[in-house]
C-alpha positions in Angstrom: 0.0 0.0 0.0 1.3 3.4 -0.9 2.0 6.1 1.7 -0.6 8.2 0.1 -3.2 5.5 0.6 -2.4 5.0 4.2 -3.6 8.6 4.8 -7.1 7.9 3.4 -9.7 7.4 6.1 -12.4 4.8 5.6 -15.5 6.1 4.0 -13.9 9.4 2.9 -12.5 10.4 -0.5 -8.9 11.6 -1.0 -10.4 14.9 -2.3 -12.2 15.7 0.9 -9.2 14.6 3.0 -6.9 16.9 1.0 -9.4 19.7 1.3 -9.5 19.3 5.1 -5.7 19.3 5.2 -5.6 22.3 3.1 -8.1 24.1 5.3 -6.0 23.2 8.4 -2.9 24.6 6.7 -4.8 27.7 5.7 -5.9 28.1 9.3 -2.4 27.6 10.6 -1.1 30.2 8.1 -3.9 32.6 9.2 -2.8 32.1 12.9 0.8 32.9 11.9 -0.1 36.0 9.9 -2.3 37.2 12.8 0.5 36.7 15.2 2.9 38.6 12.9 0.5 41.5 12.5 -0.2 41.8 16.2 3.5 41.5 17.3 2.6 38.2 19.0 -0.1 39.7 21.2 -2.9 37.3 20.3 -5.6 35.7 22.4 -3.9 32.4 22.7 -0.5 33.9 23.6 -2.1 35.9 26.4 -4.1 32.9 27.6 -1.1 30.6 27.6 0.9 33.4 29.2 -1.5 34.0 32.1 -1.8 30.3 32.8 2.0 30.1 32.9 2.0 33.2 35.2 -0.3 31.6 37.7 1.6 28.3 37.6 5.0 30.1 37.8 3.8 32.2 40.8 2.3 29.3 42.8 5.4 27.1 42.3 7.6 30.1 43.1 5.7 30.7 46.4 6.2 27.1 47.5 9.9 27.3 46.5 10.7 30.5 48.3 8.8 29.7 51.5 9.5 26.0 52.0 13.0 25.7 50.4 14.2 29.2 49.8 14.9 28.1 46.2 13.9 30.8 43.7 12.5 29.7 40.4 12.3 33.3 39.2 15.8 34.4 40.2 17.4 37.2 38.2 16.5 39.4 35.2 16.5 36.3 33.0 14.3 34.1 35.2 15.5 30.5 35.0 12.0 29.1 35.3 10.8 31.4 32.4 13.7 30.1 30.2 12.6 26.5 31.2 9.0 27.2 30.1 10.2 28.9 26.9 12.2 25.8 26.0 9.3 23.6 26.9 7.0 25.5 24.6 9.6 25.3 21.8 9.8 21.6 22.5 6.1 21.3 22.1 6.3 23.1 18.8 9.0 20.6 17.7 6.8 17.6 18.8 3.9 19.0 16.7 6.2 19.4 13.7 7.0 15.8 14.0 3.4 14.9 14.4 2.6 16.4 11.0 0.9 19.3 9.4 -2.4 18.7 11.1 -1.0 20.2 14.3 0.2 23.4 12.6 -2.5 25.6 13.9 -1.6 24.8 17.5 2.0 25.9 17.2 3.0 29.2 18.8 4.9 31.5 16.5 8.2 33.0 17.6 6.4 36.3 18.4 3.8 34.6 20.5 6.5 32.7 22.4 8.3 35.9 23.1 5.0 37.5 24.4 4.6 34.6 26.8 8.2 35.0 27.9 7.9 38.7 28.5 4.9 38.1 30.7 6.9 35.6 32.8 9.9 38.0 32.8 8.0 40.9 34.4 6.6 38.6 37.1 9.7 36.5 37.6 10.8 37.9 41.0 7.3 38.7 42.3 7.1 35.2 43.9 10.4 35.8 45.5 12.8 38.6 46.5 10.7 41.4 45.0 7.5 40.9 46.8 6.3 37.5 48.2 9.1 36.7 50.5 8.7 40.1 52.2 5.2 41.4 52.4 3.2 38.7 54.2 5.8 37.6 56.7 6.8 41.2 57.6 3.2 42.3 58.0 2.6 39.4 60.4 5.9 40.0 62.1 5.5 43.6 63.0 2.4 42.6 65.0 3.7 39.2 66.4 6.9 40.7 67.7 5.3 43.8 69.1 6.1 42.7 72.6 7.8 44.7 75.5 11.1 42.8 75.0 11.4 43.2 71.2 9.2 46.0 69.9 7.1 47.8 72.6 3.6 48.3 71.1 3.7 52.0 71.8 6.7 52.3 69.6 4.8 51.9 66.4 1.9 49.3 66.6 -0.5 51.4 68.6 -0.4 54.2 66.0 -0.8 52.1 62.9 -4.0 52.1 60.9 -5.7 48.8 61.8 -7.0 48.3 58.3 -3.5 47.7 57.2 -3.1 44.6 59.4 -4.7 41.2 59.7 -4.6 41.6 63.5 -3.7 44.4 66.0 -2.3 42.3 68.8 0.3 39.5 69.1 -2.5 37.4 70.7 -4.9 37.8 67.8 -5.6 34.4 66.2 -4.6 35.3 62.6 -1.2 36.5 64.0 -0.5 33.8 66.5 -1.6 30.9 64.3 1.0 31.8 61.7 3.7 30.7 64.3 1.9 28.4 66.6 -0.2 26.5 64.1 -3.9 26.5 63.3 -6.4 25.0 65.7 -7.6 21.5 64.8 -10.1 21.6 62.0 -9.6 25.3 61.2 -8.5 26.5 57.7 -6.6 29.6 56.6 -8.1 32.7 58.2 -9.0 34.3 54.9 -11.6 36.6 56.5 -9.0 38.4 58.6 -6.9 39.0 55.5 -9.7 40.3 53.2 -9.5 43.9 54.4 -5.7 44.3 54.6 -5.3 42.7 51.1 -8.1 44.9 49.7 -6.3 48.0 51.1 -2.7 47.0 50.1 -3.4 45.6 46.6 -4.3 48.9 44.9 -1.0 50.3 46.3 0.9 47.4 44.8 -0.7 47.8 41.5 0.1 51.6 41.5 3.8 50.9 42.3 4.1 48.4 39.4 2.2 50.7 37.0 4.5 53.5 37.9 7.4 51.3 37.0 5.9 50.3 33.7 4.9 53.9 32.7 8.2 55.5 33.8 10.2 53.0 31.8 7.9 53.3 28.8 8.7 57.0 28.6 12.4 56.3 28.1 12.1 53.0 26.2 12.4 54.6 22.7 15.4 56.7 23.8 17.3 53.6 25.1 16.3 51.3 22.2 16.4 53.5 19.1 18.5 56.5 20.0 21.1 55.1 22.3 20.8 51.5 20.9 21.6 49.8 24.2 22.7 46.2 23.9 20.1 44.5 26.2 22.4 41.4 26.3 19.9 39.2 28.3 17.2 39.8 25.8 19.3 38.2 23.1 18.8 34.8 24.8 15.1 34.4 24.2 15.2 36.3 20.9 17.9 33.9 19.5 16.2 30.8 21.1 12.7 31.4 19.7 13.6 32.8 16.2 12.2 30.8 13.2 9.4 29.2 15.2 7.1 27.6 14.4 8.3 26.5 10.9 11.6 25.2 12.2 14.0 25.4 15.2 16.2 28.4 15.4 19.7 28.4 14.2 20.9 28.6 17.8 18.9 25.4 18.7 20.5 23.6 15.7 24.0 24.6 16.6 26.2 21.8 18.1 28.3 24.2 20.0 25.3 25.4 21.9 24.3 21.9 22.9 27.9 21.0 24.0 27.8 24.1 26.3 24.3 23.2 27.4 25.4 19.7 28.3 28.5 21.0 30.2 26.3 23.2 32.5 23.8 20.4 33.0 26.5 17.9 33.9 28.2 20.3 36.3 25.1 20.9 38.3 23.9 17.3 38.0 27.1 16.2 39.8 26.4 18.7 42.6 22.7 17.7 42.8 23.5 13.9 43.0 26.2 14.5 45.6 23.5 16.0 47.9 21.7 12.7 47.9 24.8 10.4 47.9 27.7 12.3 49.7 30.1 9.4 48.9 30.0 10.6 45.3 32.4 13.4 44.3 31.3 17.0 44.5 32.4 20.1 42.6 32.7 23.2 44.8 31.7 26.1 42.6 31.4 28.7 45.4 34.8 28.8 47.1 36.6 31.7 48.7 40.3 32.2 49.4 41.5 31.2 52.8 44.2 33.8 53.1 44.4 35.5 56.6 46.5 38.6 56.2 47.0 41.4 58.7 47.2 45.2 58.5 46.1 46.8 55.2 46.4 43.5 53.4 43.4 42.2 55.4 41.3 44.0 52.7 42.1 41.0 50.5 41.1 38.3 52.9 38.5 35.7 52.0 37.9 36.8 48.4 35.1 34.8 46.8 36.0 32.7 43.8 32.6 31.6 42.7 32.0 30.1 39.2 28.6 30.8 37.6 28.6 29.5 34.0 25.6 31.6 33.0 27.4 34.8 34.0 30.5 33.7 32.0 28.1 33.4 29.0 26.4 36.8 29.7 29.8 38.6 30.0 30.9 37.1 26.6 27.9 39.0 25.1 28.8 42.3 26.7 30.9 45.1 25.2 34.6 44.8 26.2 34.7 48.0 28.3 31.6 47.0 30.3 32.9 43.5 31.0 36.3 44.9 32.0 34.8 47.6 34.3 32.6 45.2 36.2 35.4 43.2 37.6 38.0 46.0 37.7 35.9 48.2 40.1 35.3 45.2 42.4 39.1 45.2 42.9 39.2 49.0 43.0 37.0 48.9 46.0 39.4 46.4 47.7 42.3 48.8 46.9 40.4 51.7 48.5 39.8 49.6 51.6 43.5 48.8 51.7 44.3 52.5 51.5 41.9 53.3 54.3 43.4 50.8 56.6 46.9 51.9 55.7 46.1 55.5 56.9 44.6 54.2 60.1 40.9 54.0 59.2 40.0 50.5 60.3 36.2 50.7 60.7 33.1 51.8 58.8 34.3 50.5 55.4 30.8 49.2 54.3 29.1 52.5 55.2 31.8 54.5 53.4 31.4 52.5 50.2 27.6 52.6 50.6 27.5 56.4 50.7 29.9 56.5 47.7 27.4 54.4 45.8 24.5 56.6 46.8 26.4 59.6 45.5 27.1 57.7 42.3 23.4 56.8 41.9 22.3 60.4 42.2 24.8 61.6 39.6 24.2 58.8 37.2 20.4 59.2 37.4 20.8 62.9 36.8 23.2 62.2 33.9 20.7 59.8 32.3 17.8 62.2 32.6 20.0 65.1 31.3 21.2 63.2 28.3 17.5 62.4 27.5 16.2 65.9 28.1 15.3 66.5 24.5 13.4 63.2 24.3 11.7 63.8 27.6 10.7 67.3 26.6 9.1 65.9 23.4 7.4 63.1 25.3 5.8 65.5 27.8 4.8 67.9 25.1 3.0 65.1 23.2 1.4 63.9 26.4 -0.1 67.3 27.3 -1.1 68.0 23.7 1.4 70.9 23.2 3.1 69.1 20.3 1.6 67.0 17.5 3.9 64.3 16.0 4.2 63.7 12.3 2.4 60.3 11.5 5.6 59.2 9.9 7.9 60.1 12.8 10.0 57.2 14.0 8.4 57.5 17.5 4.9 58.0 16.2 3.7 54.8 17.8 5.0 55.6 21.3 2.2 56.0 23.9 3.7 59.0 25.5 0.4 60.3 26.8 -0.4 57.0 28.5 3.1 56.7 29.9 3.5 60.2 31.2 0.0 60.6 32.7 0.2 57.0 34.0 3.5 57.7 35.8 2.3 61.0 37.3 -1.1 59.5 38.2 0.6 56.6 39.9 2.8 58.8 42.1 -0.2 60.9 43.0 -2.2 57.8 44.0 0.7 56.4 46.0 1.2 59.6 47.9 -2.6 59.8 48.5 -2.7 56.2 49.7 0.2 56.8 52.0 -1.4 59.9 53.4 -4.6 58.0 54.0 -2.6 55.3 55.8 -1.0 58.0 58.1 2.2 58.9 56.2 3.1 62.6 55.8 2.5 63.4 52.2 5.9 65.2 51.9 7.8 62.1 52.9 5.7 59.9 50.7 6.5 62.2 47.8 10.2 62.1 48.6 10.3 58.3 48.6 8.3 57.8 45.5 10.0 60.5 43.4 13.4 59.0 44.3 12.2 55.4 43.8 11.9 55.5 39.9 15.3 57.2 39.8 17.0 54.4 41.7 15.1 51.9 39.6 16.2 53.7 36.5 19.9 53.2 37.4 19.3 49.5 38.1 17.5 49.1 34.8 20.4 50.8 33.0 22.8 48.3 34.6 20.8 45.4 33.3 20.1 46.8 29.9 23.7 47.8 29.2 25.8 45.6 31.5 23.6 42.4 31.6 23.9 41.7 35.3 21.9 38.5 35.9 21.1 39.6 39.5 21.5 43.2 40.7 19.7 45.7 42.9 20.8 48.9 44.6 23.2 48.0 47.4 21.3 50.4 49.7 17.6 50.4 50.6 16.1 53.7 49.5 13.9 54.2 52.5 16.8 53.6 54.8 19.0 55.9 52.7 16.4 58.6 53.3 16.4 57.9 57.0 20.2 58.3 57.1 20.4 61.5 55.1 17.3 63.3 56.6 17.5 61.8 60.1 14.8 59.6 61.7 14.0 62.3 64.4 13.2 64.8 61.7 11.1 62.2 59.7 9.2 61.0 62.8 8.4 57.5 64.1 5.1 57.0 62.3 6.5 58.1 59.0 9.6 55.9 59.4 7.3 52.9 60.1 5.0 53.5 57.1 7.9 54.3 54.7 9.4 50.9 55.8 6.1 49.0 55.3 5.6 50.6 51.9 9.1 49.6 50.9 8.3 45.9 51.2 7.4 45.8 47.6 10.2 46.7 45.2 12.4 48.9 47.5 13.2 46.1 50.0 14.4 43.7 47.3 18.1 42.9 47.4 18.3 41.0 44.1 16.0 42.6 41.5 13.9 45.7 40.8 11.1 45.4 38.4 12.0 48.3 36.2 14.9 46.4 34.7 12.6 43.5 33.9 10.1 45.9 32.3 12.8 47.6 30.2 13.7 44.2 28.8 10.0 43.3 28.2 9.5 46.5 26.3 12.6 45.7 24.2 11.2 42.3 23.4 7.9 44.0 22.4 9.8 46.3 20.1 11.6 43.4 18.5 8.3 41.6 17.8 6.8 44.9 16.5 4.1 44.8 19.1 2.2 48.0 19.9 3.9 49.6 22.9 0.6 50.4 24.8 -0.5 46.8 24.4 2.8 45.5 25.7 2.3 47.8 28.8 -1.2 46.4 29.3 -0.1 42.8 28.9 2.8 43.3 31.4 0.4 44.9 33.9 -2.1 42.2 33.5 0.5 39.6 34.2 1.8 41.4 37.2 -1.8 41.8 38.6 -2.5 38.1 38.1 0.8 37.2 39.8 0.1 39.4 42.8 -3.4 37.9 43.3 -2.1 34.4 42.9 0.6 35.2 45.4 -2.0 36.3 47.9 -3.7 33.0 47.8 -0.7 30.7 47.6 1.4 32.6 50.2 -1.2 32.6 52.9 -2.1 29.0 52.3 1.6 28.0 52.7 2.3 30.2 55.8 -0.7 28.9 57.8 -0.5 25.3 56.6 3.2 24.9 57.5 3.7 27.6 60.1 6.6 30.2 60.1 9.0 28.0 62.2 8.8 25.2 59.6 9.5 27.5 56.6 12.9 27.6 54.9 16.0 29.0 56.5 15.5 32.6 55.3 11.7 33.0 55.6 11.5 31.5 59.1 13.6 34.3 60.6 13.0 37.2 58.2 10.1 38.8 60.0 12.0 39.0 63.3 15.0 40.5 61.5 12.9 43.1 59.8 11.1 44.1 63.0 14.3 44.5 65.0 15.8 46.6 62.2 12.7 48.9 62.2 13.0 49.2 66.0 16.6 50.1 65.7 15.8 53.0 63.4 13.0 54.1 65.7 15.0 54.0 68.9 18.4 55.1 67.7 18.3 58.4 65.9 20.4 58.5 62.7 22.4 61.5 61.5 24.8 62.2 58.7 28.4 62.6 59.8 31.0 64.7 57.8 32.6 61.5 56.6 29.3 60.4 55.2 28.8 63.6 53.2 32.4 63.3 52.0 31.8 59.7 50.8 28.7 60.8 48.9 30.5 63.7 47.3 33.5 61.4 46.4 31.1 58.8 44.8 29.3 61.5 42.9 32.5 63.1 41.7 33.9 59.7 40.6 30.7 58.9 38.6 30.7 62.4 37.0 34.3 61.9 36.0 33.7 58.5 34.5 30.6 59.8 32.6 32.5 62.8 31.2 35.6 60.8 30.2 33.6 58.2 28.4 31.7 60.9 26.6 34.7 62.8 25.4 37.2 60.0 24.8 36.2 57.0 22.7 39.2 55.1 23.9 38.4 55.5 27.6 38.2 51.9 29.0 36.3 52.4 32.3 32.5 52.5 32.2 30.6 54.3 35.0 28.3 51.2 35.5 31.3 49.3 36.8 31.7 51.8 39.6 27.9 51.8 40.3 27.9 48.0 40.7 31.1 47.7 42.7 29.5 46.6 46.0 26.8 44.3 47.1 26.5 40.5 47.1 25.8 40.1 43.4 29.2 41.5 42.3 30.8 39.9 45.2 29.8 36.5 43.9 30.0 37.2 40.2 33.3 39.0 39.8 35.4 36.0 38.9 32.8 34.6 36.4 32.7 38.1 34.8 36.5 38.1 34.6 36.5 34.7 32.9 33.9 35.8 30.4 35.7 39.0 29.7 39.0 37.2 29.3 37.4 34.6 27.0 36.0 37.3 24.7 39.2 39.4 24.7 41.3 36.4 23.8 38.9 35.2 21.0 38.7 38.7 19.5 42.4 39.3 19.7 43.3 35.9 18.1 40.4 35.3 15.7 38.6 38.7 15.3 34.9 39.2 15.4 34.3 36.4 13.0 35.6 33.9 15.6 33.7 35.8 18.3 30.4 35.3 16.4 31.2 31.7 15.7 31.6 31.0 19.5 28.5 33.0 20.6 26.4 29.8 20.8 28.6 28.5 23.6 27.6 31.6 25.7 23.9 30.9 25.0 24.3 27.2 25.8 25.8 28.0 29.2 22.9 30.3 30.0 20.2 27.9 28.8 21.8 24.9 30.4 22.1 26.4 33.8 18.5 27.7 33.6 17.1 24.3 32.7 19.1 22.1 35.2 18.6 24.4 38.2 14.8 24.6 37.5 14.7 20.8 37.3 16.6 20.5 40.6 14.2 22.9 42.3 11.3 20.7 41.3 13.1 17.6 42.5 13.9 19.1 45.8 10.3 19.9 46.5 9.5 16.1 46.4 12.9 14.9 47.7 14.4 17.6 49.9 18.1 18.2 49.7 20.5 21.1 50.2 20.3 23.9 47.6 22.8 23.5 44.7 23.7 27.2 44.6 23.6 30.0 47.3 21.6 33.0 46.2 
């Protein structure tokens, strides 16, 4: 029997069968053309994306609370990469199944829309929101006892609508630590009002982030042409879908690097279950114990992160060099301080330098974009009408500008309603987008996989303005409002949004629609986090949570008490450090502007402190050295030939660590990496 005859169903003619196949092909082609025209923002892409957002958030909540393993770590969330590859694998399976499945395959643009939705919510179920808000809100009440935090210090003056209970003895507070009474479920009723009060505030903060970044997106993408190195990973991975796998996915070098990363972490994962098997210690530190000024170089971390090696290979040479150079520059500064007799306060000195650098770099970014900002505001208020053929004719400046201003106004009003002085609310949330802007620039240009400001904005305000001047109630509420975004020590959402907007530009999606899709994903993630987080906290109890969540609320409460009881005030040395950091940043910006050959990038100085660069510096050095060697010996042709290795390292780590997180949920074992 011929192959053609096998395809004929009993009782049907070949003509009708061919007609049905042709209709299916036509429908598949229509789906693809619709996706192309909409930039990938189709009904099925949004549906798949929202389903994935809910699943991602719920899994992330279980991971962060029970294991403190983060599926959404970083600005290229590993779990999101895993899901992207799974969807690409589903496309491949349908291609093998034949043409009848064509209409179900997601196009490359639809895949990228799903990915950008996951990217903007990646850290919500983790270090950006979930791991802070619920436990801290419970903790400031549970630990409001005479020996830890006397109630009159802050609790008695708090608006009760913000809290699930007003006394450590209230059931919804006590049960989170001591366990639910027999037969009782999660006390949802006690949480309805505080969640109803807080959730609009959360939405406003995230909408502010989206709108502020949308105002500047065209400037960064089209006028400055920033690299967005992390965005290259999903773009290269999903290209050519659904008709065929991308060139990257067909490249043997990528798969060799992918396998290397998987084998590396598989060895570590298996060792956790069978310690007699060999282990590979990828997170070492030097054991040198030197005295005097040389003590600045004691216990240097020598961690190896394959994904950061790959990311650095994709960076420009001056950025890669500057990232590791300034890590060592800080050590040299510390050496010099000790040599002249200053043996204390090193962290605070470097922190204030970084604050000064942030202020100057944020000002420099806004100043360099002043023409663009003036045009955007003029369009927003109707003072300028763009030519329909202008390159930025499709930019939703009115939505973005009014949305940002409206969000700040709502946040300040909300804080005032809660009891915060409007002036301090305005200070915190005018500075917040500027700090976020610098972090976004670091990620868009320097590709830091994990990075956040090394200082907490609300605490920086306390230090500069003084807690006595601000007042106890204002300090308390500014701290509580910081539990979304500002408190994060690993990510800030504006960087993720900047990358999502860039992906939307590459898929030619309407910017306003991308903003709406991103906000919808964030809203769904927050609502899913509400349900999942409270279920986990009350079902397991705080003492049985992972090593970090089980003690986080006590640490946060005692930190707040310290600010309330011990007045802060700037010392001359603090002002000097801020001035020095600002001057250093201004010099680096100016030198880079006027001298093309200048090798030091200001972003290297900005990122010189904090745990991310502490752990990543050696991997960055390896990636920079790899690229420098390849370019020197083989030129950019050799560099492009080896790029798939960089992508393979990034993809491999994302997949294998996500797999181990899932395995650890069912078969607990020590985490493979410390983050």
